[in-house]
mmCIF entry with sequence, helices, sheets and N, C-alpha, C, O atoms, coordinates in Angstrom:
data_MODEL
# 
_entry.id   MODEL 
# 
_entity.id                         1 
_entity.type                       polymer 
_entity.pdbx_number_of_molecules   1 
# 
_entity_poly.entity_id                      1 
_entity_poly.type                           'polypeptide(L)' 
_entity_poly.nstd_linkage                   no 
_entity_poly.nstd_monomer                   no 
_entity_poly.pdbx_seq_one_letter_code       MVSEQTIKEFQDAIKEEFGVVLTLKDASEILLNSVAYFDLLAKIDSRPEPQKS 
_entity_poly.pdbx_seq_one_letter_code_can   MVSEQTIKEFQDAIKEEFGVVLTLKDASEILLNSVAYFDLLAKIDSRPEPQKS 
_entity_poly.pdbx_strand_id                 A 
# 
loop_
_entity_poly_seq.entity_id 
_entity_poly_seq.num 
_entity_poly_seq.mon_id 
_entity_poly_seq.hetero 
1 1  MET n 
1 2  VAL n 
1 3  SER n 
1 4  GLU n 
1 5  GLN n 
1 6  THR n 
1 7  ILE n 
1 8  LYS n 
1 9  GLU n 
1 10 PHE n 
1 11 GLN n 
1 12 ASP n 
1 13 ALA n 
1 14 ILE n 
1 15 LYS n 
1 16 GLU n 
1 17 GLU n 
1 18 PHE n 
1 19 GLY n 
1 20 VAL n 
1 21 VAL n 
1 22 LEU n 
1 23 THR n 
1 24 LEU n 
1 25 LYS n 
1 26 ASP n 
1 27 ALA n 
1 28 SER n 
1 29 GLU n 
1 30 ILE n 
1 31 LEU n 
1 32 LEU n 
1 33 ASN n 
1 34 SER n 
1 35 VAL n 
1 36 ALA n 
1 37 TYR n 
1 38 PHE n 
1 39 ASP n 
1 40 LEU n 
1 41 LEU n 
1 42 ALA n 
1 43 LYS n 
1 44 ILE n 
1 45 ASP n 
1 46 SER n 
1 47 ARG n 
1 48 PRO n 
1 49 GLU n 
1 50 PRO n 
1 51 GLN n 
1 52 LYS n 
1 53 SER n 
# 
_struct_asym.id          A 
_struct_asym.entity_id   1 
# 
loop_
_struct_conf.conf_type_id 
_struct_conf.id 
_struct_conf.pdbx_PDB_helix_id 
_struct_conf.beg_label_comp_id 
_struct_conf.beg_label_asym_id 
_struct_conf.beg_label_seq_id 
_struct_conf.pdbx_beg_PDB_ins_code 
_struct_conf.end_label_comp_id 
_struct_conf.end_label_asym_id 
_struct_conf.end_label_seq_id 
_struct_conf.pdbx_end_PDB_ins_code 
_struct_conf.beg_auth_comp_id 
_struct_conf.beg_auth_asym_id 
_struct_conf.beg_auth_seq_id 
_struct_conf.end_auth_comp_id 
_struct_conf.end_auth_asym_id 
_struct_conf.end_auth_seq_id 
_struct_conf.pdbx_PDB_helix_class 
_struct_conf.details 
_struct_conf.pdbx_PDB_helix_length 
HELX_P HELX_P1 AA1 GLU A 4  ? PHE A 18 ? GLU A 4  PHE A 18 1 ? 15 
HELX_P HELX_P2 AA2 LEU A 24 ? SER A 46 ? LEU A 24 SER A 46 1 ? 23 
# 
_struct_conf_type.id          HELX_P 
_struct_conf_type.criteria    ? 
_struct_conf_type.reference   ? 
# 
loop_
_atom_site.group_PDB 
_atom_site.id 
_atom_site.type_symbol 
_atom_site.label_atom_id 
_atom_site.label_alt_id 
_atom_site.label_comp_id 
_atom_site.label_asym_id 
_atom_site.label_entity_id 
_atom_site.label_seq_id 
_atom_site.pdbx_PDB_ins_code 
_atom_site.Cartn_x 
_atom_site.Cartn_y 
_atom_site.Cartn_z 
_atom_site.occupancy 
_atom_site.B_iso_or_equiv 
_atom_site.pdbx_formal_charge 
_atom_site.auth_seq_id 
_atom_site.auth_comp_id 
_atom_site.auth_asym_id 
_atom_site.auth_atom_id 
_atom_site.pdbx_PDB_model_num 
ATOM 1   N N  . MET A 1 1  ? 8.456  9.202   -30.495 1.00 0.00 ? 1  MET A N  1 
ATOM 2   C CA . MET A 1 1  ? 8.468  7.769   -31.024 1.00 0.00 ? 1  MET A CA 1 
ATOM 3   C C  . MET A 1 1  ? 9.166  6.921   -29.969 1.00 0.00 ? 1  MET A C  1 
ATOM 4   O O  . MET A 1 1  ? 10.143 7.379   -29.377 1.00 0.00 ? 1  MET A O  1 
ATOM 5   N N  . VAL A 1 2  ? 8.740  5.811   -29.736 1.00 0.00 ? 2  VAL A N  1 
ATOM 6   C CA . VAL A 1 2  ? 9.258  4.867   -28.833 1.00 0.00 ? 2  VAL A CA 1 
ATOM 7   C C  . VAL A 1 2  ? 9.969  3.685   -29.516 1.00 0.00 ? 2  VAL A C  1 
ATOM 8   O O  . VAL A 1 2  ? 9.338  2.998   -30.319 1.00 0.00 ? 2  VAL A O  1 
ATOM 9   N N  . SER A 1 3  ? 11.206 3.432   -29.241 1.00 0.00 ? 3  SER A N  1 
ATOM 10  C CA . SER A 1 3  ? 11.951 2.460   -29.924 1.00 0.00 ? 3  SER A CA 1 
ATOM 11  C C  . SER A 1 3  ? 11.382 1.045   -29.759 1.00 0.00 ? 3  SER A C  1 
ATOM 12  O O  . SER A 1 3  ? 10.723 0.711   -28.774 1.00 0.00 ? 3  SER A O  1 
ATOM 13  N N  . GLU A 1 4  ? 11.669 0.258   -30.755 1.00 0.00 ? 4  GLU A N  1 
ATOM 14  C CA . GLU A 1 4  ? 11.188 -1.107  -30.706 1.00 0.00 ? 4  GLU A CA 1 
ATOM 15  C C  . GLU A 1 4  ? 11.664 -1.958  -29.480 1.00 0.00 ? 4  GLU A C  1 
ATOM 16  O O  . GLU A 1 4  ? 10.984 -2.839  -28.954 1.00 0.00 ? 4  GLU A O  1 
ATOM 17  N N  . GLN A 1 5  ? 12.896 -1.586  -29.105 1.00 0.00 ? 5  GLN A N  1 
ATOM 18  C CA . GLN A 1 5  ? 13.447 -2.264  -27.937 1.00 0.00 ? 5  GLN A CA 1 
ATOM 19  C C  . GLN A 1 5  ? 12.671 -1.971  -26.598 1.00 0.00 ? 5  GLN A C  1 
ATOM 20  O O  . GLN A 1 5  ? 12.431 -2.804  -25.724 1.00 0.00 ? 5  GLN A O  1 
ATOM 21  N N  . THR A 1 6  ? 12.339 -0.703  -26.593 1.00 0.00 ? 6  THR A N  1 
ATOM 22  C CA . THR A 1 6  ? 11.533 -0.205  -25.355 1.00 0.00 ? 6  THR A CA 1 
ATOM 23  C C  . THR A 1 6  ? 10.160 -0.845  -25.467 1.00 0.00 ? 6  THR A C  1 
ATOM 24  O O  . THR A 1 6  ? 9.623  -1.241  -24.432 1.00 0.00 ? 6  THR A O  1 
ATOM 25  N N  . ILE A 1 7  ? 9.563  -0.975  -26.602 1.00 0.00 ? 7  ILE A N  1 
ATOM 26  C CA . ILE A 1 7  ? 8.257  -1.638  -26.690 1.00 0.00 ? 7  ILE A CA 1 
ATOM 27  C C  . ILE A 1 7  ? 8.369  -3.046  -26.191 1.00 0.00 ? 7  ILE A C  1 
ATOM 28  O O  . ILE A 1 7  ? 7.554  -3.458  -25.366 1.00 0.00 ? 7  ILE A O  1 
ATOM 29  N N  . LYS A 1 8  ? 9.373  -3.838  -26.662 1.00 0.00 ? 8  LYS A N  1 
ATOM 30  C CA . LYS A 1 8  ? 9.567  -5.081  -26.235 1.00 0.00 ? 8  LYS A CA 1 
ATOM 31  C C  . LYS A 1 8  ? 9.920  -5.389  -24.803 1.00 0.00 ? 8  LYS A C  1 
ATOM 32  O O  . LYS A 1 8  ? 9.534  -6.420  -24.250 1.00 0.00 ? 8  LYS A O  1 
ATOM 33  N N  . GLU A 1 9  ? 10.637 -4.504  -24.232 1.00 0.00 ? 9  GLU A N  1 
ATOM 34  C CA . GLU A 1 9  ? 10.812 -4.504  -22.835 1.00 0.00 ? 9  GLU A CA 1 
ATOM 35  C C  . GLU A 1 9  ? 9.603  -4.173  -22.035 1.00 0.00 ? 9  GLU A C  1 
ATOM 36  O O  . GLU A 1 9  ? 9.465  -4.660  -20.913 1.00 0.00 ? 9  GLU A O  1 
ATOM 37  N N  . PHE A 1 10 ? 8.699  -3.350  -22.563 1.00 0.00 ? 10 PHE A N  1 
ATOM 38  C CA . PHE A 1 10 ? 7.423  -3.061  -21.986 1.00 0.00 ? 10 PHE A CA 1 
ATOM 39  C C  . PHE A 1 10 ? 6.550  -4.354  -22.061 1.00 0.00 ? 10 PHE A C  1 
ATOM 40  O O  . PHE A 1 10 ? 5.841  -4.693  -21.114 1.00 0.00 ? 10 PHE A O  1 
ATOM 41  N N  . GLN A 1 11 ? 6.628  -5.044  -23.197 1.00 0.00 ? 11 GLN A N  1 
ATOM 42  C CA . GLN A 1 11 ? 5.732  -6.217  -23.339 1.00 0.00 ? 11 GLN A CA 1 
ATOM 43  C C  . GLN A 1 11 ? 6.251  -7.286  -22.281 1.00 0.00 ? 11 GLN A C  1 
ATOM 44  O O  . GLN A 1 11 ? 5.480  -7.995  -21.636 1.00 0.00 ? 11 GLN A O  1 
ATOM 45  N N  . ASP A 1 12 ? 7.569  -7.329  -22.174 1.00 0.00 ? 12 ASP A N  1 
ATOM 46  C CA . ASP A 1 12 ? 8.049  -8.420  -21.150 1.00 0.00 ? 12 ASP A CA 1 
ATOM 47  C C  . ASP A 1 12 ? 7.711  -8.014  -19.696 1.00 0.00 ? 12 ASP A C  1 
ATOM 48  O O  . ASP A 1 12 ? 7.419  -8.866  -18.857 1.00 0.00 ? 12 ASP A O  1 
ATOM 49  N N  . ALA A 1 13 ? 7.755  -6.770  -19.434 1.00 0.00 ? 13 ALA A N  1 
ATOM 50  C CA . ALA A 1 13 ? 7.318  -6.323  -18.059 1.00 0.00 ? 13 ALA A CA 1 
ATOM 51  C C  . ALA A 1 13 ? 5.933  -6.610  -17.789 1.00 0.00 ? 13 ALA A C  1 
ATOM 52  O O  . ALA A 1 13 ? 5.629  -7.148  -16.724 1.00 0.00 ? 13 ALA A O  1 
ATOM 53  N N  . ILE A 1 14 ? 4.965  -6.272  -18.744 1.00 0.00 ? 14 ILE A N  1 
ATOM 54  C CA . ILE A 1 14 ? 3.555  -6.518  -18.548 1.00 0.00 ? 14 ILE A CA 1 
ATOM 55  C C  . ILE A 1 14 ? 3.339  -8.071  -18.430 1.00 0.00 ? 14 ILE A C  1 
ATOM 56  O O  . ILE A 1 14 ? 2.599  -8.504  -17.547 1.00 0.00 ? 14 ILE A O  1 
ATOM 57  N N  . LYS A 1 15 ? 3.939  -8.867  -19.259 1.00 0.00 ? 15 LYS A N  1 
ATOM 58  C CA . LYS A 1 15 ? 3.797  -10.237 -19.232 1.00 0.00 ? 15 LYS A CA 1 
ATOM 59  C C  . LYS A 1 15 ? 4.295  -10.832 -17.871 1.00 0.00 ? 15 LYS A C  1 
ATOM 60  O O  . LYS A 1 15 ? 3.686  -11.743 -17.311 1.00 0.00 ? 15 LYS A O  1 
ATOM 61  N N  . GLU A 1 16 ? 5.368  -10.299 -17.401 1.00 0.00 ? 16 GLU A N  1 
ATOM 62  C CA . GLU A 1 16 ? 6.018  -10.843 -16.108 1.00 0.00 ? 16 GLU A CA 1 
ATOM 63  C C  . GLU A 1 16 ? 5.021  -10.378 -14.976 1.00 0.00 ? 16 GLU A C  1 
ATOM 64  O O  . GLU A 1 16 ? 4.633  -11.174 -14.121 1.00 0.00 ? 16 GLU A O  1 
ATOM 65  N N  . GLU A 1 17 ? 4.640  -9.118  -15.004 1.00 0.00 ? 17 GLU A N  1 
ATOM 66  C CA . GLU A 1 17 ? 3.874  -8.645  -13.860 1.00 0.00 ? 17 GLU A CA 1 
ATOM 67  C C  . GLU A 1 17 ? 2.440  -8.877  -13.827 1.00 0.00 ? 17 GLU A C  1 
ATOM 68  O O  . GLU A 1 17 ? 1.849  -8.923  -12.747 1.00 0.00 ? 17 GLU A O  1 
ATOM 69  N N  . PHE A 1 18 ? 1.808  -9.034  -14.998 1.00 0.00 ? 18 PHE A N  1 
ATOM 70  C CA . PHE A 1 18 ? 0.431  -9.349  -15.018 1.00 0.00 ? 18 PHE A CA 1 
ATOM 71  C C  . PHE A 1 18 ? -0.038 -10.541 -15.714 1.00 0.00 ? 18 PHE A C  1 
ATOM 72  O O  . PHE A 1 18 ? -1.217 -10.886 -15.633 1.00 0.00 ? 18 PHE A O  1 
ATOM 73  N N  . GLY A 1 19 ? 0.892  -11.237 -16.446 1.00 0.00 ? 19 GLY A N  1 
ATOM 74  C CA . GLY A 1 19 ? 0.590  -12.456 -17.160 1.00 0.00 ? 19 GLY A CA 1 
ATOM 75  C C  . GLY A 1 19 ? -0.169 -12.191 -18.403 1.00 0.00 ? 19 GLY A C  1 
ATOM 76  O O  . GLY A 1 19 ? -0.766 -13.087 -19.000 1.00 0.00 ? 19 GLY A O  1 
ATOM 77  N N  . VAL A 1 20 ? -0.141 -10.881 -18.814 1.00 0.00 ? 20 VAL A N  1 
ATOM 78  C CA . VAL A 1 20 ? -0.857 -10.601 -20.084 1.00 0.00 ? 20 VAL A CA 1 
ATOM 79  C C  . VAL A 1 20 ? 0.143  -10.391 -21.207 1.00 0.00 ? 20 VAL A C  1 
ATOM 80  O O  . VAL A 1 20 ? 1.116  -9.645  -21.098 1.00 0.00 ? 20 VAL A O  1 
ATOM 81  N N  . VAL A 1 21 ? -0.169 -11.130 -22.351 1.00 0.00 ? 21 VAL A N  1 
ATOM 82  C CA . VAL A 1 21 ? 0.775  -10.897 -23.610 1.00 0.00 ? 21 VAL A CA 1 
ATOM 83  C C  . VAL A 1 21 ? 0.106  -9.889  -24.485 1.00 0.00 ? 21 VAL A C  1 
ATOM 84  O O  . VAL A 1 21 ? -1.035 -10.052 -24.918 1.00 0.00 ? 21 VAL A O  1 
ATOM 85  N N  . LEU A 1 22 ? 0.869  -8.808  -24.741 1.00 0.00 ? 22 LEU A N  1 
ATOM 86  C CA . LEU A 1 22 ? 0.432  -7.676  -25.561 1.00 0.00 ? 22 LEU A CA 1 
ATOM 87  C C  . LEU A 1 22 ? 1.047  -7.898  -26.993 1.00 0.00 ? 22 LEU A C  1 
ATOM 88  O O  . LEU A 1 22 ? 2.205  -8.303  -27.102 1.00 0.00 ? 22 LEU A O  1 
ATOM 89  N N  . THR A 1 23 ? 0.306  -7.645  -28.026 1.00 0.00 ? 23 THR A N  1 
ATOM 90  C CA . THR A 1 23 ? 0.822  -7.577  -29.364 1.00 0.00 ? 23 THR A CA 1 
ATOM 91  C C  . THR A 1 23 ? 1.788  -6.299  -29.452 1.00 0.00 ? 23 THR A C  1 
ATOM 92  O O  . THR A 1 23 ? 1.679  -5.395  -28.624 1.00 0.00 ? 23 THR A O  1 
ATOM 93  N N  . LEU A 1 24 ? 2.685  -6.258  -30.425 1.00 0.00 ? 24 LEU A N  1 
ATOM 94  C CA . LEU A 1 24 ? 3.562  -5.163  -30.554 1.00 0.00 ? 24 LEU A CA 1 
ATOM 95  C C  . LEU A 1 24 ? 2.735  -3.848  -30.733 1.00 0.00 ? 24 LEU A C  1 
ATOM 96  O O  . LEU A 1 24 ? 3.034  -2.824  -30.119 1.00 0.00 ? 24 LEU A O  1 
ATOM 97  N N  . LYS A 1 25 ? 1.685  -3.920  -31.596 1.00 0.00 ? 25 LYS A N  1 
ATOM 98  C CA . LYS A 1 25 ? 0.764  -2.890  -31.789 1.00 0.00 ? 25 LYS A CA 1 
ATOM 99  C C  . LYS A 1 25 ? 0.079  -2.362  -30.549 1.00 0.00 ? 25 LYS A C  1 
ATOM 100 O O  . LYS A 1 25 ? 0.015  -1.148  -30.357 1.00 0.00 ? 25 LYS A O  1 
ATOM 101 N N  . ASP A 1 26 ? -0.408 -3.188  -29.748 1.00 0.00 ? 26 ASP A N  1 
ATOM 102 C CA . ASP A 1 26 ? -1.044 -2.763  -28.445 1.00 0.00 ? 26 ASP A CA 1 
ATOM 103 C C  . ASP A 1 26 ? -0.042 -2.179  -27.544 1.00 0.00 ? 26 ASP A C  1 
ATOM 104 O O  . ASP A 1 26 ? -0.262 -1.095  -27.005 1.00 0.00 ? 26 ASP A O  1 
ATOM 105 N N  . ALA A 1 27 ? 1.078  -2.855  -27.344 1.00 0.00 ? 27 ALA A N  1 
ATOM 106 C CA . ALA A 1 27 ? 2.140  -2.230  -26.443 1.00 0.00 ? 27 ALA A CA 1 
ATOM 107 C C  . ALA A 1 27 ? 2.560  -0.941  -26.924 1.00 0.00 ? 27 ALA A C  1 
ATOM 108 O O  . ALA A 1 27 ? 2.740  -0.022  -26.126 1.00 0.00 ? 27 ALA A O  1 
ATOM 109 N N  . SER A 1 28 ? 2.735  -0.790  -28.192 1.00 0.00 ? 28 SER A N  1 
ATOM 110 C CA . SER A 1 28 ? 3.108  0.503   -28.742 1.00 0.00 ? 28 SER A CA 1 
ATOM 111 C C  . SER A 1 28 ? 2.157  1.532   -28.513 1.00 0.00 ? 28 SER A C  1 
ATOM 112 O O  . SER A 1 28 ? 2.530  2.615   -28.063 1.00 0.00 ? 28 SER A O  1 
ATOM 113 N N  . GLU A 1 29 ? 0.863  1.285   -28.800 1.00 0.00 ? 29 GLU A N  1 
ATOM 114 C CA . GLU A 1 29 ? -0.269 2.136   -28.476 1.00 0.00 ? 29 GLU A CA 1 
ATOM 115 C C  . GLU A 1 29 ? -0.354 2.673   -26.989 1.00 0.00 ? 29 GLU A C  1 
ATOM 116 O O  . GLU A 1 29 ? -0.544 3.854   -26.697 1.00 0.00 ? 29 GLU A O  1 
ATOM 117 N N  . ILE A 1 30 ? -0.192 1.670   -26.123 1.00 0.00 ? 30 ILE A N  1 
ATOM 118 C CA . ILE A 1 30 ? -0.210 2.073   -24.684 1.00 0.00 ? 30 ILE A CA 1 
ATOM 119 C C  . ILE A 1 30 ? 0.941  2.825   -24.292 1.00 0.00 ? 30 ILE A C  1 
ATOM 120 O O  . ILE A 1 30 ? 0.767  3.728   -23.474 1.00 0.00 ? 30 ILE A O  1 
ATOM 121 N N  . LEU A 1 31 ? 2.076  2.606   -24.733 1.00 0.00 ? 31 LEU A N  1 
ATOM 122 C CA . LEU A 1 31 ? 3.184  3.461   -24.493 1.00 0.00 ? 31 LEU A CA 1 
ATOM 123 C C  . LEU A 1 31 ? 3.087  4.803   -25.064 1.00 0.00 ? 31 LEU A C  1 
ATOM 124 O O  . LEU A 1 31 ? 3.401  5.767   -24.367 1.00 0.00 ? 31 LEU A O  1 
ATOM 125 N N  . LEU A 1 32 ? 2.670  4.963   -26.305 1.00 0.00 ? 32 LEU A N  1 
ATOM 126 C CA . LEU A 1 32 ? 2.518  6.321   -26.847 1.00 0.00 ? 32 LEU A CA 1 
ATOM 127 C C  . LEU A 1 32 ? 1.439  7.154   -26.123 1.00 0.00 ? 32 LEU A C  1 
ATOM 128 O O  . LEU A 1 32 ? 1.656  8.334   -25.845 1.00 0.00 ? 32 LEU A O  1 
ATOM 129 N N  . ASN A 1 33 ? 0.338  6.572   -25.832 1.00 0.00 ? 33 ASN A N  1 
ATOM 130 C CA . ASN A 1 33 ? -0.676 7.105   -25.053 1.00 0.00 ? 33 ASN A CA 1 
ATOM 131 C C  . ASN A 1 33 ? -0.154 7.608   -23.712 1.00 0.00 ? 33 ASN A C  1 
ATOM 132 O O  . ASN A 1 33 ? -0.409 8.760   -23.361 1.00 0.00 ? 33 ASN A O  1 
ATOM 133 N N  . SER A 1 34 ? 0.564  6.790   -22.953 1.00 0.00 ? 34 SER A N  1 
ATOM 134 C CA . SER A 1 34 ? 1.203  7.107   -21.673 1.00 0.00 ? 34 SER A CA 1 
ATOM 135 C C  . SER A 1 34 ? 2.171  8.286   -21.784 1.00 0.00 ? 34 SER A C  1 
ATOM 136 O O  . SER A 1 34 ? 2.184  9.228   -20.992 1.00 0.00 ? 34 SER A O  1 
ATOM 137 N N  . VAL A 1 35 ? 2.939  8.154   -22.784 1.00 0.00 ? 35 VAL A N  1 
ATOM 138 C CA . VAL A 1 35 ? 3.957  9.372   -23.049 1.00 0.00 ? 35 VAL A CA 1 
ATOM 139 C C  . VAL A 1 35 ? 3.122  10.688  -23.314 1.00 0.00 ? 35 VAL A C  1 
ATOM 140 O O  . VAL A 1 35 ? 3.473  11.744  -22.789 1.00 0.00 ? 35 VAL A O  1 
ATOM 141 N N  . ALA A 1 36 ? 2.124  10.621  -24.050 1.00 0.00 ? 36 ALA A N  1 
ATOM 142 C CA . ALA A 1 36 ? 1.272  11.845  -24.436 1.00 0.00 ? 36 ALA A CA 1 
ATOM 143 C C  . ALA A 1 36 ? 0.644  12.266  -23.072 1.00 0.00 ? 36 ALA A C  1 
ATOM 144 O O  . ALA A 1 36 ? 0.653  13.463  -22.787 1.00 0.00 ? 36 ALA A O  1 
ATOM 145 N N  . TYR A 1 37 ? 0.137  11.421  -22.268 1.00 0.00 ? 37 TYR A N  1 
ATOM 146 C CA . TYR A 1 37 ? -0.508 11.794  -21.048 1.00 0.00 ? 37 TYR A CA 1 
ATOM 147 C C  . TYR A 1 37 ? 0.495  12.429  -20.134 1.00 0.00 ? 37 TYR A C  1 
ATOM 148 O O  . TYR A 1 37 ? 0.241  13.516  -19.615 1.00 0.00 ? 37 TYR A O  1 
ATOM 149 N N  . PHE A 1 38 ? 1.642  11.792  -19.910 1.00 0.00 ? 38 PHE A N  1 
ATOM 150 C CA . PHE A 1 38 ? 2.602  12.415  -18.974 1.00 0.00 ? 38 PHE A CA 1 
ATOM 151 C C  . PHE A 1 38 ? 3.169  13.730  -19.499 1.00 0.00 ? 38 PHE A C  1 
ATOM 152 O O  . PHE A 1 38 ? 3.473  14.627  -18.712 1.00 0.00 ? 38 PHE A O  1 
ATOM 153 N N  . ASP A 1 39 ? 3.319  13.862  -20.847 1.00 0.00 ? 39 ASP A N  1 
ATOM 154 C CA . ASP A 1 39 ? 3.761  15.115  -21.412 1.00 0.00 ? 39 ASP A CA 1 
ATOM 155 C C  . ASP A 1 39 ? 2.712  16.200  -21.150 1.00 0.00 ? 39 ASP A C  1 
ATOM 156 O O  . ASP A 1 39 ? 3.117  17.330  -20.876 1.00 0.00 ? 39 ASP A O  1 
ATOM 157 N N  . LEU A 1 40 ? 1.372  15.946  -21.213 1.00 0.00 ? 40 LEU A N  1 
ATOM 158 C CA . LEU A 1 40 ? 0.389  16.865  -20.883 1.00 0.00 ? 40 LEU A CA 1 
ATOM 159 C C  . LEU A 1 40 ? 0.439  17.224  -19.434 1.00 0.00 ? 40 LEU A C  1 
ATOM 160 O O  . LEU A 1 40 ? 0.311  18.404  -19.107 1.00 0.00 ? 40 LEU A O  1 
ATOM 161 N N  . LEU A 1 41 ? 0.615  16.293  -18.550 1.00 0.00 ? 41 LEU A N  1 
ATOM 162 C CA . LEU A 1 41 ? 0.755  16.553  -17.215 1.00 0.00 ? 41 LEU A CA 1 
ATOM 163 C C  . LEU A 1 41 ? 1.940  17.570  -16.838 1.00 0.00 ? 41 LEU A C  1 
ATOM 164 O O  . LEU A 1 41 ? 1.833  18.500  -16.039 1.00 0.00 ? 41 LEU A O  1 
ATOM 165 N N  . ALA A 1 42 ? 2.997  17.247  -17.504 1.00 0.00 ? 42 ALA A N  1 
ATOM 166 C CA . ALA A 1 42 ? 4.177  18.152  -17.262 1.00 0.00 ? 42 ALA A CA 1 
ATOM 167 C C  . ALA A 1 42 ? 3.912  19.465  -17.691 1.00 0.00 ? 42 ALA A C  1 
ATOM 168 O O  . ALA A 1 42 ? 4.256  20.403  -16.972 1.00 0.00 ? 42 ALA A O  1 
ATOM 169 N N  . LYS A 1 43 ? 3.220  19.705  -19.009 1.00 0.00 ? 43 LYS A N  1 
ATOM 170 C CA . LYS A 1 43 ? 2.898  21.037  -19.392 1.00 0.00 ? 43 LYS A CA 1 
ATOM 171 C C  . LYS A 1 43 ? 2.017  21.736  -18.463 1.00 0.00 ? 43 LYS A C  1 
ATOM 172 O O  . LYS A 1 43 ? 2.233  22.912  -18.173 1.00 0.00 ? 43 LYS A O  1 
ATOM 173 N N  . ILE A 1 44 ? 0.982  21.046  -17.953 1.00 0.00 ? 44 ILE A N  1 
ATOM 174 C CA . ILE A 1 44 ? -0.001 21.595  -16.927 1.00 0.00 ? 44 ILE A CA 1 
ATOM 175 C C  . ILE A 1 44 ? 0.805  22.069  -15.729 1.00 0.00 ? 44 ILE A C  1 
ATOM 176 O O  . ILE A 1 44 ? 0.639  23.189  -15.247 1.00 0.00 ? 44 ILE A O  1 
ATOM 177 N N  . ASP A 1 45 ? 1.624  21.248  -15.290 1.00 0.00 ? 45 ASP A N  1 
ATOM 178 C CA . ASP A 1 45 ? 2.435  21.563  -13.970 1.00 0.00 ? 45 ASP A CA 1 
ATOM 179 C C  . ASP A 1 45 ? 3.394  22.758  -14.249 1.00 0.00 ? 45 ASP A C  1 
ATOM 180 O O  . ASP A 1 45 ? 3.598  23.549  -13.328 1.00 0.00 ? 45 ASP A O  1 
ATOM 181 N N  . SER A 1 46 ? 4.003  22.946  -15.471 1.00 0.00 ? 46 SER A N  1 
ATOM 182 C CA . SER A 1 46 ? 4.839  23.946  -15.698 1.00 0.00 ? 46 SER A CA 1 
ATOM 183 C C  . SER A 1 46 ? 4.272  25.333  -16.004 1.00 0.00 ? 46 SER A C  1 
ATOM 184 O O  . SER A 1 46 ? 4.997  26.322  -16.107 1.00 0.00 ? 46 SER A O  1 
ATOM 185 N N  . ARG A 1 47 ? 2.894  25.364  -16.151 1.00 0.00 ? 47 ARG A N  1 
ATOM 186 C CA . ARG A 1 47 ? 2.174  26.639  -16.411 1.00 0.00 ? 47 ARG A CA 1 
ATOM 187 C C  . ARG A 1 47 ? 2.313  27.504  -15.122 1.00 0.00 ? 47 ARG A C  1 
ATOM 188 O O  . ARG A 1 47 ? 2.240  27.120  -13.955 1.00 0.00 ? 47 ARG A O  1 
ATOM 189 N N  . PRO A 1 48 ? 2.544  28.841  -15.632 1.00 0.00 ? 48 PRO A N  1 
ATOM 190 C CA . PRO A 1 48 ? 2.593  29.855  -14.431 1.00 0.00 ? 48 PRO A CA 1 
ATOM 191 C C  . PRO A 1 48 ? 1.228  29.868  -13.746 1.00 0.00 ? 48 PRO A C  1 
ATOM 192 O O  . PRO A 1 48 ? 0.162  29.655  -14.324 1.00 0.00 ? 48 PRO A O  1 
ATOM 193 N N  . GLU A 1 49 ? 1.383  30.147  -12.422 1.00 0.00 ? 49 GLU A N  1 
ATOM 194 C CA . GLU A 1 49 ? 0.252  30.224  -11.592 1.00 0.00 ? 49 GLU A CA 1 
ATOM 195 C C  . GLU A 1 49 ? -0.447 31.450  -11.823 1.00 0.00 ? 49 GLU A C  1 
ATOM 196 O O  . GLU A 1 49 ? 0.222  32.483  -11.835 1.00 0.00 ? 49 GLU A O  1 
ATOM 197 N N  . PRO A 1 50 ? -1.752 31.511  -12.018 1.00 0.00 ? 50 PRO A N  1 
ATOM 198 C CA . PRO A 1 50 ? -2.560 32.782  -12.135 1.00 0.00 ? 50 PRO A CA 1 
ATOM 199 C C  . PRO A 1 50 ? -2.349 33.658  -11.057 1.00 0.00 ? 50 PRO A C  1 
ATOM 200 O O  . PRO A 1 50 ? -2.357 33.191  -9.918  1.00 0.00 ? 50 PRO A O  1 
ATOM 201 N N  . GLN A 1 51 ? -2.143 34.970  -11.263 1.00 0.00 ? 51 GLN A N  1 
ATOM 202 C CA . GLN A 1 51 ? -2.030 35.934  -10.242 1.00 0.00 ? 51 GLN A CA 1 
ATOM 203 C C  . GLN A 1 51 ? -3.175 36.277  -9.570  1.00 0.00 ? 51 GLN A C  1 
ATOM 204 O O  . GLN A 1 51 ? -4.173 36.581  -10.222 1.00 0.00 ? 51 GLN A O  1 
ATOM 205 N N  . LYS A 1 52 ? -3.197 36.276  -8.173  1.00 0.00 ? 52 LYS A N  1 
ATOM 206 C CA . LYS A 1 52 ? -4.471 36.516  -7.434  1.00 0.00 ? 52 LYS A CA 1 
ATOM 207 C C  . LYS A 1 52 ? -4.588 38.077  -7.222  1.00 0.00 ? 52 LYS A C  1 
ATOM 208 O O  . LYS A 1 52 ? -3.611 38.751  -6.895  1.00 0.00 ? 52 LYS A O  1 
ATOM 209 N N  . SER A 1 53 ? -5.785 38.582  -7.419  1.00 0.00 ? 53 SER A N  1 
ATOM 210 C CA . SER A 1 53 ? -5.990 39.930  -7.232  1.00 0.00 ? 53 SER A CA 1 
ATOM 211 C C  . SER A 1 53 ? -6.210 40.427  -5.921  1.00 0.00 ? 53 SER A C  1 
ATOM 212 O O  . SER A 1 53 ? -6.395 41.631  -5.741  1.00 0.00 ? 53 SER A O  1 
# 
């Protein structure tokens, strides 16, 4: 779960950087999807390498 403060900071950063105003719902969804994506990447990266025969 992402805190409301983090979501608001993300909204501010997107507005400042790209001039796009996100709703709280949209910002929350983007952040949660990003967290899930990077969590998956971390899991893939930490898998043991298959042994070569």
